[in-house]
Phi, psi and omega in degrees: 000131177287160180301322176299315178299318180300317180296312176302316178300319178300319179289319182295338175306331185267355189301308183302317180296318180297314183290341174273000178090020180284107184295324176300318181294324179298312181294320178299313182294321177298316179294320178293316176299323180287322179294323181271358182057051178257146168293135179297126176291160183308317182298327177283311179306319183296319181291320180291311182294324175299317176294316178298316179298321178297322180287314180295330178275002180064028177284342178219157182282324187230166172293327174303314179296320181302314185270352180072033180242159176200155177291148178298138175291138180081359182296134179278112187300311180307313182295320180292322180292319178298320177294313178304321184273337190240339189299323180304315182288325178294313180297315179298324180292320176299314180296321176299311179296322178293323178293336177278000176111352182281142176287156177274096184212186186303319182295324179290317179297324181293316181292316179295320184292320178299318179298325186259001176080026174230165179283169179300311180302316178297317180298315178295317182300309185294319182302308182287327177298311184282330174297320184271330190237344182232076185297330182297311181296318181299317180295317178297319177299320177297317176299315179299320181278353180058049177237154181258327178214158176253000000 
């Protein structure tokens, strides 16, 4: 599979969720398309323009409403901010260590976490969360670590 095919496949993984109206998936797909420098496919462009039109036409009050997204209730802001500011670096460090021949295991998470100022459990949680659910962050981390696959 060529790298272009892989990029399109990664974006297509989100199609069903976007077409079902999952606002988080719309935002994820927009970010992924931008990160991968892909032209937005029709299914994504339709979802984005529909949300923007709803906002501009005052059908909804906020962009959150337009895209159908909201913050988790009870979410701890400091923890969310820490993840938003540091997860990318933790993931890149795990991938860098793995590229040097270290297995992706507790020791690698501990080492990457220590380098980035977080614990082993947090490093592991962020790594798998972003690998599985936040492809845009994971891809940027791969670029930072100068790896193509893990």
